[in-house]
N, C-alpha and C positions, 0 to 999 in steps of 0.2 A: 427277727420273730424267724424268718426265712432260716437263717442262714443255723438258727439255734435247733430247728427242723431239723435242716442236712444232717447236724452233728449227732441228734440225739438216731437219724438213720444209719449212719457208720457204726452207732455203740454200738447195734443192734445185733452187728455184721459178729462184734466181739464182747457179745454178753458176757457174763461172769457165768459159770454151770449153777455156780450153790450162793446162797448168800454168803453172804458178809460180814462181818461186823464194819460200819465205816469207821473211820478215825474221827477224836477230834475235830481235828483240822478239817477234813472233808464236811461235818456237820456247822463249821463259823463256814468255810464256804458257800455251802447251800444257802445260808441263813444270811449273807454279806448279797447272793444273786437276788435274795426276794426281800430285799429293803428291809433288814432285820424282823420280818414276821416268820420264822421257823420258832416255834416256842414248845419246850419242854410241856408235859402233862401231869397234872393228879388228879384223883378222883375229884369229884363235883366237893363230896363232903370231908375230903380231906382233913381240913382247920379244925376239924372238931379231933378228929382221935390224936393221942400220946406217942404212937406206933404206929407208921408209915412204911410201906414196903421193907418189914422188917426192920426199922431204924428208929430210933427215939426221934420223935417231932414235939413241939412246944406248941399245942393247939390254941388257935387267934378266935378270938372268942368273939369279937366283932364279924368277924367272915362266917364264922359259924351261925352266928342268930341270922345273917342274911339269906346263908343256906335251907337254913331248918324253915323260914319265912316263906322262901320258894320254893320248897323243894316238890311241891304236887300244881304247879302252878306251869304251864305251856310256857307263857313268854320269860319268863325266866328260865327254864332248862334248854330253852331256843338258841339262848346266847351263850351258852358256854358250850365250849367243845366237848366237853367233857360228859356232860348228860345226855343221856337219852331218855323217851318219853319213858320203855319200859325198861326197867333199871335192870332186870338181869343181864342185860349186853353190854354193861360196866363190868361183868364179872367173870370169873373164871368157873364155870358153874360145874365143873366136872370136878375141880380141887374145892370148890366153896371159898376161893376167896374174892374177897369181895370190899366194897367199902360206903355202905351202904345206911340210911336214916329208916325208922320208926315209918313208913309213908302213915298209919294210923293216926301217930302222932309225930312228928319230925321234934320236937323238943324232948323226946323222950330220951334221957342220959345214959339208960342203959346201953342203948344202939352202940356208944362210943367208949363206953365205960368197960363192957364186956367182951368186946371182939379189937381186933388191929385193922388195921385198913390196909389194903392191898389193892395194887396198879390193877388187877385184875385182867380182861378183855381191852381196854381201853389202848390204843397206841400211842406210844410213850414223845413220840412229836408229833408237832403237825403243824402244817402253815397255813395260814390265815389268808386264802386266798383272794386277791382282789383282783386280778388281770390271767390274759391268758397265756405272759410271758411266765407267770409264777409254775402254773401245769406244767408250760414247757422247762422248766428247770426241774420241777422236780421229777418231769420224765429222765431227762437227763443223768440225774443221780441216780435216781432206780437200776436205770440200765449200768450205768456206772458201779455200784454198787449190790445190787441185786437183792438188796431190799424190801419185803414187804409191804407194800402199801395197801391203805382204803379211803375210800372219798366217804365224807359225810357232809351232808346241810343240816337238815333242823333237825335229827334224831328219830323222827319216826316214821322207822326203820324196826319191824316188826322180828327179824330173822338173823339178826347182828351181822348182818353183810358189811355195814358201814361203823364195824371195828372188827381191830383183831391189825397185824403187824406192828413194825418198825416207824411210821409214817404214814398219817393222815391227811388227805385235802379238805379241808373246811373250806365250802365252797358259802359257807352261811352271809357270808358279808360280798354276794355278788349280788347287791340290790337295785340294781337299774328298772326302770317300769318308763316304758313309753306307749301312748296309743296313738293307733295312725288309721285314719278312716279310710285311707289307700291305699292300704299296703299293698306293696309288690312282691313277691319271693323272687328272688334272685335267679334271672334265667327266665321268668315265668314272662306270662305278659296279660294277666288277669289281676284285676285289683281287691283286695277283700277290707275290710273294716276287724281289723287287729290290733291286739294288745303282747307287745315284747315284755316277757321278763326274764329279770337275771336267776341263775340259780340257785340264791338262795332267799329269794323273796316270800313270804310266808304267805297265804290265803285272807290274811287276816287286813294283810294290806294291798294287793291285789283289790278286793271286794270294796273298800275304800274310794282308792284311784279311780273304780270304776262308777262307784257312785259320782264322783265330782265329776266324771264325764261324759254321766247319764248312760251307760254300758252295763250291760252283765256280763261276766265271766263266767263260765260253766266250770266250776271247780268244788273241791273237796269239800268234808263234813267236819271239820276241824283250822283251828284259827293260824296253828303253825305250821300246818301241812306246808313244804315248802314247792309251787305250785311246778316250777319246771324240773325237780327233781324226780324221785323213782316214782310219784304220782302220776305226773303224763309219761314218760316212757314205759311202765307198765302196765297202763289200761287208762286209771283215772277215772273212777264211777263218780259220779252226782246224784242226788235225788232229782236234776234238771236232764240226766242224761236218757230217759227215756223218750224225749221228747227231740233232745240236740245233741245226741250221741255221747262216747265216751271222749276222755282228755285224747286220746290218741284219734280219734275220728277228727278232730279240731285242731291239734295241731296244723301249723302249716310251714315250718322251718324252724332246726336247730343252728345252734351253731356249737361246735364240739372239736375240742380237740384230742382226735386219736392216737394210740398208743405205737401209733409207727410217725406221732411227733410232730404232726399236722393239723393246723388251726382248718375246721372244714365248714363251709356252708352245706346243708344238708336239707333240701327237699325235693319235689316231685321232678326236678329239673335239672338239681346237679347232687352226684353223689344217694340217686333214687333207690339204689338197694339197701345204704346206711339209711337209710329216710326208714323203708320200711322196716327194717329190724330196729329202730329206737321206736319205733310206735306199736311197742307192745313188749319187744324183745329182754327191757328194764333194764335199771339205771345198775352203775359198776361193772359192765360189759363190755362195751364197745369204746369207752372213752370216758370222759370229763366233759360233760354238758356243761358250755356257760350260761348258756341262756335260750327259751323256746320262745317261737310269735304262736300264738291262737286265738283263733278264728273267733269274735265277741259277735255277741247278739245286741238289740236294744234296749235299754233299760226298760223292765216289764214288769206290772204287777202281778200278784200272787194270790191265789185262794189259798186259805191255809188251814188245814180242820191240826186240834190239837187234844188227844183225849186221852183220858189217862184215867185208873181206879186202881184200888187194893186187890194186889193179889192172892188169892186164896187157893187148895186144892180142890175148891170146888167151881171156880169160875175162868181158869184159864181156858179148859180145850174148849169151852161156847166162843169165847171170843178168838181164838186162833180157827176152828169152825168158819167162823163170819170172814177173817183175813182172809182165808184160802178160798172159800165161795165169792167173795167179792174182787179176791185180785184183777182177774181175770180183764172184768168190764174195767174195772178202774186203770187197767192199763190203757185200755182201748179209748180212755176219755182222757189219758194224758196225766195221769197222776204220779208221783214218785215220790218216796219218802221213806222214815224209818220205823218200823213197827215192834210190837214184842207182842207176851202174851196177855199184857196187861194196860198197854200205850201205844201212842200211835201218832208221829206228827208226819204229816204229807203235807205238799203243795201242787197245786196246778196254775199255770200259767194260762191255761186253753179255756175252760170253765165259766161263767158269771159265777157270781155269788150265789144266787137263788140255785140253779145249776148243782153246784159244787154242796151243798146244804142237802140238796134230795139223795144226791150221790154218795156220803157217809151217812145219811142218814140211819138205817140199821146197824151204826156199830154206835153212835150217838147215844141210840134207846139203848143199846146193853149197856153201855158203859155208865147211863143216867142209872139205870137198873140196881145198878153194884153200888149206888151211890158216888157216882165218878164224878169226873168233869169233863163239860165237852166245849170245845172253842169252835168255831168254823169263823173266817174273818175273811176283809180282804187289806193286804197291804201293799203299800205303795213302790215296792223293789226289792232285792235279793238280800240286799245291805239293812233294809229293815228287820227284813226276816232274821237273817242271821244275829242279828245282835240280840235278838228279843227272845230267839229260839233257843240258835243255836249253841252258843255260847255257856250258857247252863245245861245241856245237854252232850255234851259232846262226850266221846272220852276220857277217864280220867288218866292222869300221867304220873309218875314216880313212883309206881304200883307193879311189884313183879305180874307181866299177866303174858301167859300162852294163848294165842288164838288160835281158832280153825275156821274151815267155811268152806259152802260147795255152792256153785250156780246150779241153779235149779231148775230143770226144764219147761216149759210149757206145757206143752204137751208128753205125758199123758198128764200132770199134777195138776192141772188147772181146768183141765176140758175132761176131764175122765172121772167119774164118781169112784170108781177105784182107787184114781190116783191120786185123789184129793184125802180119800181116806187114807191112804199109806203115808201123804204126806202129814197128816195133826197124827199119824200115831207116832210119827218118827217125833215129832217135836215134843209134844207129850211125854214119849219115853227119855227124853233129853233133862224135862222136868223133875219128873219121878223118882227116874234112878242117880242123877247124878245132883240134883237141885242146879241145875244148869241150865237157864232160857236161851230160846235162842232171838236172836241178833238179827231182824230181817232187814232185807233190805230191798226195797223196789227203786233199785238205779241202773238198771240194764238198758241194752238200747232199745223196745220194744218196739217202739214206733218209728225209729231214726233210720232215713233211706240210706241205709250204708251200699259201697260201694264193694263188689267181694272183691276179695286179696289185698285190699288195699292197706292195712294192717296185721300188725304179726301176734296177736293176742289169742288165746287160745276160741278157736272158733265156737265154743259152746258160749261166750256171750251173746252171743247172736241169735241163740234159741229157748234162751233163760227168760223168765221174768221175774224172778227172786234171785237173792244171794241169800242164802241163812251163815250167820258168821254165830259161834257162840266163843268163850273163852275161860280161863281158867287161871284164879290170882292164887301168889304163893307170898306167905308173908317171909318179910326182906331177913329173916331170920332163918330160913326153911333149910332143913337138912337135907342131908343130901336122899335119903331114903325118902323125904317128901316130896323133893322135886320131881323124882319119878313117878312115885305114884299119881303126880298132876299132870305128868306128861300121861302116862298112862290111859286117862280119864280121857283125854283131847284125842289120844290117839282111838279110842274106844267109837268116841262118839263122829273120828272121820272114819274111820269105817263101816258103823252104821251109815251113815252119808253117802258114803260110796257103793253101796249096797243097794241104798232104793235107788241112787241115779250112777249108773257103771259108766254112762259111755258121755259123762259129761264131764265138767271139769273146776277150776278153784282159780282164784283171782290171787297171782303172783304175790304181791305184796301183802292179805292178809289170812293165807292159810296156813295151815301147821307146818311147824320149823322141819317137822321129821314126815314131809306128805309123802307116801308111797308115790312111785313111778310117777315122779316129777315134772319128766320132760312129757309126757302126754298128758297130766296134769293141768300145767301151767298153759303149753303150747298149741298142744294136741299135733295133726297131720303140719303146723310151722318149724317144727323143729329142726329137720335135719337141714332145714335152708339156714337158719340163724344161725346154727354151729357151723356150717361153712362162712358165714359173714364174716361171725367171730374169728377162726380161725383165719380169713383174708385179713380183717383188722388187728389183730392180736397174738401176729403169729410166732411171737416168742412166750406167753402165755404171762404176761407182763400183770394182769387184772384177774382176778378169781375169786366169786364168792360163792357164798353158800348156797345151792340148789340153783345157781344161775347156768346161764347157756355157757359151755363147754367148765364146768363146775369139775374139778380133778379127785372130789371125792374127796370123804370124812378124813378119810387116815394120814390128809396132809394135814403137814404141822401146824398150820396155821389156824386149823379146827382144833387144837386139845384144848381148846374150853369148853367145848359142846358135848353133852353126856352122848356116853354110848347108847342107843336109843337105834333099835331095829328099823328102818320104814319098812320092811317086808312083813307088814299085816294085813 
């Protein structure tokens, strides 16, 4: 491995100036080097179509039936390289070349009878990565040939950063899990209870493992998010974050192959500058993360409030006003959760059941007055809560979905009457103008005792109480005109949010793909230092991704499948 790293550094000195098409012999050599785990890829639904990439193809009814069955299932999508949770990132949106099924009815034959199947934005080849040696071999190949490459884990990338190029490194099968009650970071002198997670392990496996070991992992709100992937490298919010911090606050160590071909252990004691960068600078930027080690908590019981009612034109504003008026108090009490104009699922590990019931009583009364339902209960562990509530409430997959979001500062929007009214007015405007419901996450590190300067996420995380998200769905066969119109809606709402909170920011992983002034929005004053570190660890710009640190801009050929949408609005 060391010799391979030296070879890559030598190749950096003579790297080709532009990408060339590797010969079949070169691909065969790479395949041999990685143990036969270099594969060609086709779109997930290719087996259903009679024309694939412009050539006649014989449909495979058996495979097509399996794809239809799993098309909107996250576990199915996460275990297939070519699948993304939001399938527009499998497509070439600018040319409307795609290979999608009807997400409303995956068995609808018009999807494949009326359309051809195209590769879209999916890399034509990928390596099923099983070790650092595979990554080193891939980097050597990239340096030798100049091909563009991307990195993909679970497919929960909502901006297309993990699709494009001639080669992809698929880390989904880096699936190690280990718990140590006395984890010692390399070079350190203090131990911690911690879990070490391979780059491809989904949170559903992490949570089950944690339950077996009587610990709690602070993590994401979807079963197939890769814990050590983009989640922990770009921030990583959780509904336990208000008390226990963001994912970047809890990570103790990374193992990463940087783009100069070196396997590095990264923590506060070794490569500390890179550790800071990886605690918020985002994935697909500084190298290929193989694993991360995160601080864990003892197993804890949770008080859970689950409240909902049928939303109407008359009752949404009243509920949103209650949420805004109560959220500051809830933040002080340790509540975190997901809320909307007619629903709430919040958790609290600090209050007793009686205290929790009293805390949310105004919301309970409102919901019941709308003939809704309200449950406030005590659950034994995070895993118990996750299985009961999250898997049925998590975001849908297999649907073309455009996201946008903004972090909402505590002051003045939860401390001042005018600020509260302005926030409610904005959310009602979203509903009334576009029938878009705000998706409210009380998942900022409100009570967490943060040490200034230890992470590189936008400082807006530290003075905000909410993240407000929203989304627009597109039909599988949306026209180019329709796609532009729906992105325009997302851009308009993004603009409203920026006008409301101009000095705030947004979560890199869940923001508008065409976010204006993205360097400031995602990283604030941290961006210049991140750019210096990007140039240090990737001096020849081997790795580039959409709106990442050091992004080369939309004119780069690898972004030709994005729509031509201005970010100046």
